[in-house]
C-alpha positions in Angstrom: -17.2 -82.2 82.0 -14.7 -79.7 81.5 -16.2 -75.5 80.5 -13.6 -73.9 78.7 -13.8 -70.0 78.1 -11.4 -68.8 75.4 -11.1 -65.2 75.5 -9.7 -63.1 72.2 -9.2 -59.6 71.4 -12.4 -57.7 70.1 -12.7 -57.7 66.5 -12.0 -61.5 66.1 -13.6 -62.8 63.0 -16.5 -64.7 63.9 -15.4 -68.0 61.4 -11.7 -68.1 63.5 -13.8 -68.3 66.7 -15.7 -70.9 65.4 -12.8 -72.6 64.3 -11.3 -72.2 67.6 -14.4 -73.7 69.4 -14.7 -76.7 67.3 -10.7 -77.2 67.5 -10.7 -76.8 71.4 -13.6 -78.9 71.5 -11.8 -82.3 69.3 -8.7 -81.0 71.8 -10.5 -82.1 74.7 -11.8 -85.3 73.7 -8.0 -86.1 72.7 -6.4 -85.2 75.8 -8.5 -84.8 78.8 -11.5 -86.3 78.8 -11.6 -88.6 76.5 -14.8 -90.7 77.2 -17.3 -87.5 77.5 -19.0 -85.4 74.9 -22.2 -84.5 76.0 -20.9 -82.0 78.9 -17.6 -80.3 77.2 -18.2 -77.1 77.0 -16.1 -74.6 75.5 -16.8 -70.2 74.7 -14.9 -68.1 72.7 -16.0 -65.0 73.4 -14.3 -61.1 72.8 -12.8 -58.9 75.2 -11.0 -56.0 75.1 -7.7 -56.9 75.5 -4.2 -56.6 73.6 -2.1 -60.2 72.9 0.3 -60.8 75.1 -1.4 -58.8 77.7 -3.8 -60.7 79.6 -5.3 -62.0 76.1 -5.8 -64.9 75.1 -7.0 -66.3 78.2 -7.9 -69.2 78.6 -10.2 -70.8 81.6 -11.0 -74.3 82.3 -13.5 -75.4 84.8 -13.2 -79.2 86.0 -13.6 -82.0 88.8 -10.2 -83.2 90.5 -9.1 -86.0 88.8 -7.1 -85.5 85.5 -2.9 -85.9 85.9 -0.8 -83.6 85.0 -0.1 -85.1 81.8 -3.9 -84.7 80.7 -3.8 -80.8 81.8 0.0 -79.8 79.8 -1.5 -81.8 76.6 -4.5 -79.4 76.6 -2.9 -76.2 76.8 -0.1 -77.7 74.3 -3.0 -78.2 72.3 -5.0 -75.1 72.6 -1.3 -73.4 72.1 -1.1 -75.0 69.0 -4.3 -74.1 67.6 -4.4 -70.2 68.6 -1.1 -70.3 67.0 -2.6 -71.9 63.3 -5.7 -69.8 63.8 -4.5 -66.0 65.1 -0.8 -66.7 65.0 -0.1 -66.7 68.2 2.8 -67.6 70.3 2.4 -70.1 73.5 4.4 -67.6 75.2 1.6 -64.6 74.9 -1.7 -67.4 76.0 -2.4 -67.8 79.7 -4.1 -70.7 80.9 -6.0 -71.3 84.0 -7.1 -74.6 85.7 -9.6 -74.5 88.7 -10.8 -78.1 90.0 -14.2 -78.2 91.9 -15.4 -80.7 94.0 -18.1 -83.1 91.4 -21.0 -81.6 93.8 -20.6 -78.0 93.2 -21.2 -79.1 89.0 -24.8 -79.9 88.0 -26.2 -80.9 85.3 -29.9 -81.7 84.9 -30.7 -80.3 88.4 -27.9 -83.2 89.9 -24.6 -83.1 91.0 -22.1 -85.1 88.9 -20.4 -87.7 89.8 -16.6 -87.8 90.4 -14.6 -87.8 87.4 -12.7 -91.0 86.9 -10.0 -91.6 84.0 -11.4 -93.8 80.2 -10.1 -96.5 81.3 -10.9 -97.2 84.5 
């Protein structure tokens, strides 16, 4: 159940923002959370900032348990997406993972269960 926020420079065309959102949502299923679909939230928003000076900033909030390899695969996928859609190099992308216990994630008024791998 990752919640992913991607900040892009103000003035980024809406079509580009939509393409980023759709591609990142698909990347989450391939890398980070292959069995989840309903609770994978991806938002792209414009901010005042320059490429390479704090933008793009990608924040990923999730329950603990993902292996470093899954996280790295998502980072690589996001870097490819931002390169393909906006021409941004990987060195200019900052990704921050924040892991919070499952009991701090609520949906429908109830806490989510602990995350377990798709093959478990």
